[in-house]
N, C-alpha and C positions, 0 to 999 in steps of 0.2 A: 423590619428586616432590611438591611442594606441591599441595594441592587448589585449584581455582578456586572462585569464589564461587557459581556457579550462579545461577538466576533463576526466580521463579515456581514451577512444578512441576518444574523442572530441579533435580536434586540437585547438590551440589558434585561435581566430577569430576576425576580425576587426570591425564588426558591433555590434548593440545592442543585437542581438540574433542569434542563430543557432539551427537547428533542424536535427534530424536523425530519420528515420523510421527503426525499427528493425525487423528482423526475430528472431526466438528463438535462432538460432546459434549466431546471432549478439549480442543478449541480454546476452547469457551465456558468450560470450567472454568479453563483457563490464563488467559483474559482476566479472569475474576473474581478469581482468586488474585493475579495480578500487578498489576492495575489499571494506572495510568500509572506507569511505573517506568523505571529504567535499571540497567545492570550493567557490570561491568568488561570483559566479553567483547564481541566483535563478534557480531552475529546476522544470519542470513539466514533469512527466513520466506517460504515459498512455498505456492502453491495447486496442488493436483492437479485438483480439481474445485470449482466454486462460486467464491466471491469472498471476499477478505480486505480489509478497510479498516484502515488504520494511520494514526495521528496521530503526527507527530514535530514538536515545536515548532510552527511556524506553517504547517505543510503537512499536508494530508489526502491520503493515497495510496490508490489502488485497485490491488489485486493480483489479477488474474484468473488462471484456469488457465494452467499452464506459465510463469508469471512468479513473481518473488520480489522482496522488498525487502531491501536491505542496510542494516543499522542499525549504525553504528560504535560502538565502546565508549563508555560513559557518555552516550549520547544517550537522552533521555527519550522514551518511546513508549507507546502503548496500542493494542490490537488488537481487532477485531470481525469474526467470521466471518458470512457470509451464504449463504443457500440450502443446497443439499446439499453442504456444504463438506467436503472432505478436503484435508489439507495437511501441512506439515512445517516443522520449525524446526531450525536448526543454530547452536550456540554455538561460537565460536572464541576461544581464548586470545589476548590482545592481541598477543603477539609474532608470531603467525601472520597478523595483519592488516596487516603491513607491505606497503605498496604498494597497499592497497585504498582505495576512496574515503573521504575524511574527512567527507563529508556523506551523509545518506541518499539512496538512489536506487533506482529499480526497474529490473529486468533481465529479459531473457528467458532461461529456464533451458534448458540443453542436456541431451540424453539422458544424456551421460556424467556430468554432475553429479548428476542425479536418481538414477541407479543407485548412485553412490558414497554419496549420503546414505542411501539404503535400507540399504546395507551397514553404514554406521556405526551406524544406528539398531538394527541387529540385534546389535550387540556388547554384551558385559557392560560396564556402566558403573562397576563397582566397582574395576576395575583397568585398567591400560594396558600392552599388550605392544608391545615395540619393533618387531615386524614390521608394526605398523599405521602406522608413521611415513610410509612412502612414499605411502600413500593419503591421509593428511592433507595432505601436500605437494601432491599432485595436485589435491585439492579447492581449496586456496588458490589454486593457479595457474589453475584453471579459472574460479574466480570473477573473477579479474583480467581474463579474456578475454571475459566475457559482454557481449553488446551491451545498452546501456541502452535502456529503454523509457519514454518520457515520460508517466507515469501519475499525476503529482502535481498537486495543486491548492493553490498557495500562498495563504495567507490574509493579508490586510492586518493591520497592527498599529495603525493609527490607529483609535481607538475608534468614530468615526463610520463609517468605511469597514467596520470589522469588524461593526458592527451591520447594515449592508446585506448583507454577505456571508453572515452567519448567517441572515438572513431569507430570502435566496435559496436557501440550502441547505435550509431548513425547508420552503419552498414554491417549488420551481423553476417552477411554472406561473404565478406572479404576473406579470401583464403590464405592470406599471408601467414606463415608459420611464426613461432615465437621468436626465432632469430631475426627474421625479417622485420617484425614489429620493433624489436629492440634497436636495430640499426636505424629504422625510420624515426624513432624517438630520441636517438642520440645517446644510447647507453648500451652496455654489453648484455648479451643474452643471459649471462650468469647473474648480473645485477637484477634484471627483470625477473628472472626465476626466483631469486631470493627475496626481493622486496615486495612482490605481489602478495604472497601469503602473509608477510609481516603486516601489511597495511589493510588487507581485506579479509584475512582469515581463510582465503581460498587460493589454491594454485592458479596460475594463469589459465590453464586449460579448463579447470572447473569453473572459474569465473566466466570465461567465454561461453561455456555451455549454459550457465545460468542466465547470462545476458540474452542469449538466443531464445531461451524458453520464456523469459519475461516478454520479449518482443512478440513471441508466438501468441501469448495470451492476449496481447493488444490486437493482433491481426484477427485472431479467431473471434474476439468480441465484436469485430466489425464485419463478420460474416464472410471473410475471405476463405475460399476453399482450402481444405487441409493440404492437398497436393501443392497448391500455389504457395501456401505458407512455408512448407518444407523447402521448396526450391528458393524462395526469397531469403530464407535464413541460411542457405549454404549447405544444406544436407544433400548428400549424394543421391538419396532416394527417399520416398515417403515412408518406407518401412523403418529406416534408421531414425527418422524424426518421431514416428509414433512410439518406437521403443524408448527413446530418450524422454519423451513427454510422459509416458506411463511410469517410467522409473522415478521421475521427479514428483508427479502429482497423483499417481495411483490409478489413473484412468486414461483412456485414449483421448486424443483431441476431439474426436466426434462426440464421445460421451460427455466430456467436459462442457462442450457447447450446448449439449442437450438437443 
């Protein structure tokens, strides 16, 4: 059986898939080694604890605990772990990816999939035994059934809008309103209002709110107090932040962090 290409710290492997369980140190080393890259295999990256952020093309993804991101074959991406991160990654040969999403997406991971990944990670990666084939098929089938979780932040491509988006990600607490941002970027408020949803699928205000909450996940993963996070992100008070966080993720910031 021909070897697959492997990626980053993954060696080439002879079977249909290979898995690694990462500590934060492992994940940081993988990120440095791989940089922004792509590979011939599909990849599923997940978080057991902490948070992983992933860039794929024009989208920034947040991958919190018990979630994962699916990255199809030959899709460029880069990873960045946050907080007390523990996670995992699975590479799947392209023929096993049939029926899986053709674009990146985030999903909520089932207990069955997590236990299967741990089993694969414990296997010898130098050879492949045919008795492992059924578990590989189960993993592929389970990924197809995972519920999607909308944790992506699409970035605009217009240079003027991208300038605004990057400034807001760098300083989510900046209180300039939409008209002020438009003037700063050299376009009319009407153009900004029209083009933002065309390029990102979100209104300017909804995009700004999602960007703040993505940054909130990063800060919470690094054990920054909830009140501090709220103020750093520009919320008028901690209650407003908690309400926005609950509306988006279904739990309060304190419960999310555990």
